[in-house]
N, C-alpha and C positions, 0 to 999 in steps of 0.2 A: 712311519715308514713300514711297509708290509714286510713280513718275514720272507715271503716269496711272491712272485707274480703268477697270476693264473690267466692263461690264454685258452680260449675256446675257439674251435673251428669245425668245419664240416666238409666232408666229401659229399657234395651236392650232385646227385645223379639225375640224368635225363636219359633214360634208356641205358645204353652201353657207354655213354660218355659222362665225364665229370666237368664241372665248371671250374675254370681257373681265371684269375684276374691279375692284371699287371699293376703293381703298386705305383702310385704317382707322387707319393710323398714319404718322408721319413727315411730312416736308415736303410731300408730295403727297397728304395726307389728303383724301378725297372725290373724287379723280381716278380715272377709269376707264382701266386699262391692261391690256395682255396680260400673261400670266404671265412672270416673270423676276426677276433680281436680280444681285447681285455674284458675279463669278467668284472662287472661293476658291483659295488657294495650292496649287500642284501639281495643278490640275484642268484638264482640257481644256475648251474651250468646249462641246463636245457633252455631256460628263459634267455640266458645270455647269448647262446649261439643263435637262437631264433631272432633275437633283436639284431645281432650283427648281420645275419643274412638279410633281414628286412632292410636295415639301414644301407647296406652296401649294394643290394641288388633289387630291392622291392619285390623279391620272390617270397611266396608262402610255400613252406615245405610240408611234406607228409612223411610219416613213418620214421620220425627222428629216433635214433637209438645210439647209445654209447658204443664206440668202436675201440678206442685205445686211449690210455693215459701214458704220457711220456715226459721226460725231463730235459731241460736245457738251461741256459743262463740268459736272463734278460740283459744283463751287463756284468761287468767284473764283480760287482758286489751283490747282485740279486739273482738267487736261484729262481727257476721258473718251472711250472708244470703246464704241459699242454694237454687239453682234453679234446679229443677228436670224436666227432659224431659222424654217422652216415644218415642221409635222408634222400628223399626223392622229390622231384617236381613233375608237373604235367609234361606230356610229350611235346607240347608246343610252347613251353615256357621260355621266355627270353629275359635276361637280366637288364635292368636299367641301372647302370652303375652310378655311384656318387663320386664326389671330388677326390676321394682317396685313391681312385683307380683311373688309369688311362685307357684300359681295354679289358674286354672279357671274351672268353671263347670256350666252346665245348670241345673237349679232346678225349681220347681214350686214356685210361690211367697208365697203360703201357707207354704211350707216347710221352706223357708228362714225366714219368719216371726216367725214361731213357734220355729225353731232351734236356732236362734241368737238374737231374740228380744222379748222373752217371759218375763212375769212378773219376773220370777226368774233371768233371765239375767240382767234385769234392777236393781233389788234389789242388785245384786252383785256389781253394780257400784255406789251405794249410797254414798260411801265415797269420790267420785270424782265428784263434781257437774258439772264441765265443760264437762267431758266425758258423764255423765248421760244426760245432755241436748242434746248433739249431737246424742247419741244413741236413745234417746226418739224422737228426730226429725225424724230420719230415720224410726223409727217404725211408727210414724204418717203418713209418706209418704206411707209406705207399707199398712197400714190400709186403707188409702184413696184410694189407687190403688185397693185393694181387693174389697172395696165397689163399686168403679166406674166400675170395671170389672163385678161384679155381676149384676149391673144395665145396663150393655151393653154400658157404656159411653166411654170406652177405648178399 
């Protein structure tokens, strides 16, 4: 059993929009998240996130760079670390999603943050501290991205 779980994901950009995908299976079914998943054994985080993006969307990305490392809990007994990257796709790129997702769409990061990670959304999760920690972590990544983008750093 691993000491902690490692999750890799990416803010995939197409111009001023980012890709979000609706989960079709697992504990977070129905939730909208950026592409990503578990890091596999003997895989670098960069290789892992490229693999996840390719498996989930069939997209090839450019300019992959580390954006943020954050913590959450996979479950009650497993601490986890999230490694988030930023990357770009061609202006005409369209994802072809796999069976893990039921939909994909391009949105502004501000829309995504306000629609799915508002104070009200987090308050609704207060009864489940594990999910709340995960969703709060994602919100922290989005807030940091918005700040960095405003400053011209990403």
